[in-house]
C-alpha positions, 0 to 999 in steps of 0.5 A: 519354669526354672528356679532362676525365673523366681528372681525375675518375678516383679514386686517380689524382690527375691534374691540369691543367698547361695546357688550356682548357675546350674542349680538356678536351672532346676525345674519348679514343679510346685510350692509348699510352706513349712515350719517343721524341722524335718518336713520330708514326708510332706514334700514332693520332688521339684517343689519350692520350699518356703520357710519362715525359719521358725524351727531355727534357734541360734544355739542349735547348730545341728538344725540347719543341717537336719532341715537341709537333709530333709530337703535333699532326701525329698529332692526339692528344687529350691529353698526360700526363706527369711521371715521370722529372723529378718535374714537367712542364717549363715548356718543354713547357707552353709548346709544348703551349699553342702547338700547342693540346694539353691537358697533364695531369700524372701524379704520380710515385706513379701508374703509367702501367699504372694510368692505362692500365688505368682508362681502358680499362675506362672507355672500352670499358665506355662503348662497349659499353653501346650495342653491340647485340651485348651485347644477348644478355646481360641488362642486370642481368647486364651491369651486374654484370660491368662492375661486377666489371671496374671493380673489377679482379676477376681474369678468373677471377672474372668468367668464373665469375660470367658462366658462373654467372649466364647458365647457359652451359657451362664456358668458358675464356679463352685467349691467342692463344698458348694460354696459359690465363687463366681457366677454370670447370672442368678442360679448355679444349675445342677447338671454337667459340672466340669472339674477345674484342675486336679482333684482335691484332698477332701470332698470339699476341695476342688473347683467345679465349673457349672453351666446353668443349662445342659450344654450342647456337645460342642459347647461341652467341649469349650467348657472342658477347655475353659475349665482346663484354663482356669486350673491355675486359679483353682490350684492357686487357691489349694496352695494358698489354703494349705499354706494358711492351715500351716500358719494357723497350725503354728498359732495353735501350737504356740497357744497349746504349749503356752509359747512366746510369740502368740500375738505375732503368730495370730497376726501372721494368720491375718487376725486383727490385733487385740480383737476378740476371737470366737473359737470353733471345733469340728469333727467328721466321724470316719473322716480325717483332720484334713477333711474337718479343716477343709470343711470348716475353712469352706463354711467360714469363707462365707463370713467374710471375716478373718479366721485361722483354721488348722487340723486337730488330731488330739485324742485321736479325733478326725477334727479341726479348730478355728479362730474367727474374728466375728461375733458368736451369733455370726459364726454360728449362723454361717456354719448352720447355713453352710452345714447341709451342703457340706454334710451332703458331700459325705456318706451318711455314716460320716457325720459332720459336727461342729461346736462354737465357743464364746468370744474372748480376747486373743489371750492364750488362757482365755482362748484355751478355755473358749476352745474347751467350751467349743469342743464341749458344745460340739459333744452336746450336739447330734451328728450333722448339726452345729452347737453353741456354748451359749445354748448350754443353758439347761441340765439336759443340754449340759448332759449331752456333752458328757460321754455316752459311756459316763452318762449310761453308767450314771443312769444304771447306778442310780436307776437300775433298781427301778428298771429291774422292778419294772422288768418283773412287775407290771408297774412302771416306777421309772415312768412315775418318777419321771412324771412326779418330777415333771410335775414339780412333786405334786402328788395330785397332778401326778395322779391325774397324769397317770390316771391313778389314785393319789394314795397309789402315787404315794405308794410308789413314790415310797418304793422308789425312795426304798429302792434308790435310797433317795429322798424325793423330799430333798432337792439334791436327791430330786436333781440326782434323779432327774439327771439319771433319767435324762442320762438314759441311753437312747432306745434301739430300733 
């Protein structure tokens, strides 16, 4: 596929802002979307770069030059944009002419997702037509399946047609995260999965073609041919997901910076205007921000509700954040249902955690506060689990979200004298304190629970008060000591 072919794609209405016939003959190898002013390190040679020109400001005369220079250094095939400003700025036309980059215009009524989808179907369809691996699929059936893909038929329709025409056993198409995309019958099988398209950037990316029964050798060959034929759909899905992450990143950047245009940015993510949004925070210990974003997006796809997910590297965490136009209960339930399958894609040390905040109006201040609560709910849960801010309804739950270093220091500061006493004596003052508080300060019930005389309880409580400097007759001191007990570091072994 060459740059000039983009002008012939029906329904996209792509035009030429500046180019020469020679430049329109450049080969296109892929598509990427960016709103960064210097995206060079994220680009690959031969890509078509889509930009909404968010980075451009009329007063910054150097911005178009810097952007065009980044594209030239990456040796991209072409640039296409318009979006935010409704027209391609003349300064960008001049910069592209200087650097020899063909510049196309994409009208505001044409989404970048539509451009990405059409290009990948055309690009990968052309490549696979000459692929020897597809030879196992008869040419007539191959043309039928490519035609279905070009007409944007759902993956289920394409898979069903392929299985029926090729005489294959029932099959399913799954994401790397285990989400079912299409199936021809109940069940998904468990052996002989065939990768569809190139591997993903995370354990949750990529598609798999899963036969429901162990295939015979000749059937396995056809399955591999079908997987190669379906690769455009998987590649298109990856490109679309990357474009969505970038759009979401811009919205979350505006949210963090309290910048103008937040409403439009949320709308560009597909979130409904004015609807309450539920925030989600995700982290993978030992993973990456891209892994976390891919895992969260895969889980939220099960909701069938609009959402935006972007990587979040704040404070050095390997995390991601999301906004979902769905109730808290639905979001929490979907994540908990998906979590075991997602966690199974990771090693035991790479624990996946999530926290869900309260649903709030799409107001910057409210969303920031709700995201903080989502992060706290994440910190309050052990690895491999999903927490909700609505479940932070006890002192114990609240303290679980406090950093371990802080809780350990608080525990030692209040209870170190009791721990030292217990090490030197055969009496457990810490155990007595816990039992006394568990029984609401009742001397008799504490004595009964510990199988000691009530006078012994009185003596131990006096020693606890002497060593800690706290009075168990005061509610405030009782709460402090209860919190200190709850902050005890977990026992090793």
